[in-house]
C-alpha positions in Angstrom: 20.2 8.7 13.2 16.4 9.0 15.6 17.3 10.6 19.0 15.3 12.7 21.9 16.4 16.1 22.8 15.4 16.2 27.0 15.7 19.9 27.1 12.8 20.8 24.7 11.0 17.4 24.7 11.2 16.2 21.4 11.9 13.4 18.4 14.4 14.4 16.5 15.2 12.8 13.5 19.1 13.8 11.6 20.7 12.8 7.9 23.3 13.8 6.2 21.0 13.1 2.2 21.2 16.6 1.3 25.3 16.6 2.1 25.5 18.4 5.2 23.2 17.3 8.4 20.2 19.1 9.1 17.8 18.0 12.2 13.7 17.5 11.6 11.6 17.6 14.9 9.2 14.0 14.7 7.5 14.3 17.4 4.9 17.1 18.9 7.0 19.2 21.5 6.2 19.0 25.2 4.1 15.7 24.5 6.4 13.3 25.9 8.6 13.4 29.0 10.6 11.1 28.2 11.4 8.3 25.0 12.8 5.1 25.1 13.9 2.0 22.9 14.4 4.4 19.7 15.2 2.8 16.1 14.8 3.9 12.7 14.3 1.5 9.8 14.4 3.1 5.6 12.2 1.4 3.5 14.0 1.7 -0.3 12.4 5.3 -0.8 15.4 6.4 1.5 12.1 7.3 3.7 12.2 6.9 7.3 10.1 4.8 10.0 10.5 5.5 13.9 9.6 3.8 16.4 10.0 4.0 19.8 8.5 3.8 23.7 7.1 6.9 24.6 6.8 8.0 28.9 4.5 10.9 29.3 3.8 12.9 32.2 1.6 12.2 35.4 -2.4 11.7 34.2 -0.9 9.1 30.6 0.6 6.1 30.0 3.4 4.7 28.1 2.6 3.5 24.5 4.4 2.4 21.6 4.4 5.0 18.7 4.8 4.8 15.4 6.6 8.2 13.5 7.4 8.5 9.2 7.8 11.0 7.1 6.9 8.1 3.8 3.5 10.5 2.4 5.3 13.5 2.1 4.6 15.0 6.3 5.5 13.3 9.6 3.5 11.5 11.1 2.6 9.9 14.1 0.4 7.0 15.2 -0.1 5.3 18.7 0.2 1.8 18.6 -0.9 0.3 21.9 -1.2 2.6 24.7 -1.4 -0.3 27.6 1.4 1.1 29.6 3.1 -1.7 29.8 5.1 -1.2 26.0 8.6 -1.9 26.5 11.9 -2.6 24.5 10.6 -1.6 21.1 12.5 -2.2 17.5 11.8 -1.4 14.5 12.8 -3.6 10.5 11.4 -3.4 7.3 10.7 -7.0 5.3 11.5 -6.7 1.3 7.9 -6.8 0.5 8.0 -3.0 2.3 5.9 -3.6 4.9 6.8 -2.2 8.5 7.0 -4.4 11.8 8.4 -3.9 15.0 8.5 -6.1 17.9 8.7 -4.9 21.6 8.5 -6.3 24.6 4.7 -5.7 26.9 4.4 -6.9 30.2 0.6 -6.1 31.4 0.3 -4.1 34.7 1.1 -6.5 38.2 2.1 -9.4 35.6 5.9 -11.0 36.0 6.5 -11.9 32.8 6.7 -10.9 29.4 5.4 -11.5 26.0 7.1 -10.6 23.1 4.8 -8.8 20.8 4.9 -8.0 17.3 2.9 -4.5 15.6 2.4 -4.8 11.4 1.2 -1.5 9.5 0.6 -1.6 6.3 0.1 1.2 4.1 0.5 0.6 0.7 -2.4 0.3 -2.3 -3.1 -2.3 -4.1 -0.2 -3.6 -7.1 -2.3 -3.4 -9.9 -1.4 -5.3 -13.3 -3.2 -4.9 -17.0 -3.3 -8.6 -18.6 -3.5 -9.9 -21.9 -7.3 -10.1 -23.3 -8.1 -13.6 -24.2 -11.6 -15.8 -26.0 -12.0 -12.3 -28.0 -14.9 -12.6 -30.7 -16.0 -9.7 -32.8 -18.6 -9.2 -29.9 -17.2 -10.4 -26.8 -13.7 -10.0 -24.8 -12.9 -11.4 -21.4 -10.5 -8.9 -20.1 -7.8 -10.3 -17.6 -5.3 -8.7 -14.2 -3.2 -9.5 -11.4 -4.2 -7.5 -8.1 -1.8 -8.1 -4.9 -4.8 -6.7 -2.2 -1.5 -5.4 -0.4 -2.9 -7.2 2.7 -6.0 -4.7 3.1 -9.6 -5.5 1.6 -9.4 -4.4 -2.4 -11.7 -4.5 -4.6 -11.2 -3.9 -8.7 -12.4 -3.5 -11.9 -12.1 -2.8 -15.4 -11.6 1.0 -17.6 -13.0 0.1 -20.8 -14.3 2.3 -24.0 -12.8 3.1 -27.3 -10.3 5.7 -26.2 -8.0 6.3 -23.1 -10.7 7.8 -21.9 -12.5 4.6 -21.3 -15.8 5.5 -20.8 -17.4 2.1 -19.1 -16.5 0.0 -16.0 -17.2 -3.2 -15.8 -18.7 -4.2 -12.2 -16.7 -3.8 -8.7 -15.7 -7.3 -7.6 -13.8 -8.2 -3.9 -9.9 -9.3 -4.6 -9.7 -10.1 -0.6 -7.0 -8.8 0.9 -4.1 -11.4 0.9 -1.4 -10.8 0.0 -0.1 -12.8 -2.9 -1.3 -12.2 -6.5 -4.6 -12.5 -7.3 -6.0 -13.6 -11.2 -8.5 -11.9 -11.5 -10.9 -10.8 -15.1 -13.7 -9.7 -16.2 -16.5 -10.7 -19.6 -17.5 -8.0 -22.3 -20.9 -8.6 -24.9 -21.8 -6.8 -27.1 -19.2 -5.2 -28.8 -18.3 -3.7 -32.2 -17.3 -5.2 -34.4 -13.9 -4.3 -36.1 -13.5 -1.9 -33.3 -10.4 -0.9 -30.9 -11.3 -1.5 -27.4 -8.8 -0.3 -24.7 -8.5 -0.9 -21.3 -6.8 -1.3 -18.0 -7.7 -3.0 -14.3 -8.0 -0.8 -11.2 -8.2 -1.5 -7.6 -8.5 0.1 -4.7 -8.2 -0.7 -0.9 -7.9 1.8 1.9 -4.6 3.8 1.2 -5.6 4.3 -2.7 -6.2 3.2 -6.1 -3.5 2.2 -8.4 -4.1 1.2 -12.5 -2.6 -1.4 -14.6 -0.6 -0.3 -18.1 -3.1 0.0 -21.2 -3.7 -2.6 -23.1 -6.2 -2.8 -26.4 -7.6 -5.9 -29.0 -9.6 -5.9 -31.7 -11.0 -9.1 -33.8 -12.4 -8.0 -37.3 -15.7 -10.5 -39.1 -13.3 -13.8 -40.9 -14.9 -13.5 -44.5 -16.4 -16.7 -45.8 -14.2 -18.1 -48.5 -16.5 -17.5 -51.7 -16.1 -14.2 -50.9 -12.2 -13.9 -50.5 -12.7 -15.8 -54.1 -15.4 -13.2 -55.2 -12.9 -10.1 -54.5 -10.2 -11.7 -56.3 
């Protein structure tokens, strides 16, 4: 649960996940004069996401705030601080993105707007696929990248060991929320050699790697040579 400690001006999160109740300060003491419309959602890793409206001391404005411990420590972000934010509610969609709905009433307005804040802190989702068009001296590397809503670039790491040592040129995978098929062509390979490769993709929230994969292509012996060998 999440609650406001008025005596110390703290936002607190309480949990009994360990078997006994503990209470943790997640909002800085002395910052918020009052907190309204607190809501809590847990992601599929059990990490907390909290949204609330901050009513600060004189000289500051009302603000919509978001707090989470997803990255191991409690971090607070101000989503909007126009002074017209009210009635917030937080939720997490099946794809683990955080959504906050709230009323927005500009100063002097006689009406309310319903607004939606979208928060995304996901690095790309990356999958390495099988190589195609494999010849003794060339191959096409394949994979899929989901940018998870942020501008994302990708490359393939490749070489004769899992240390790789070489990369293909960086390319854009866009900023969508669905899987994007990506590929890169290799040339000048050495015949009869095993090559390892994996897909790597990065956005502002981090870098992820696909699994290691490999391919090999040998020269086919002419039919006459096969007869001589026999």
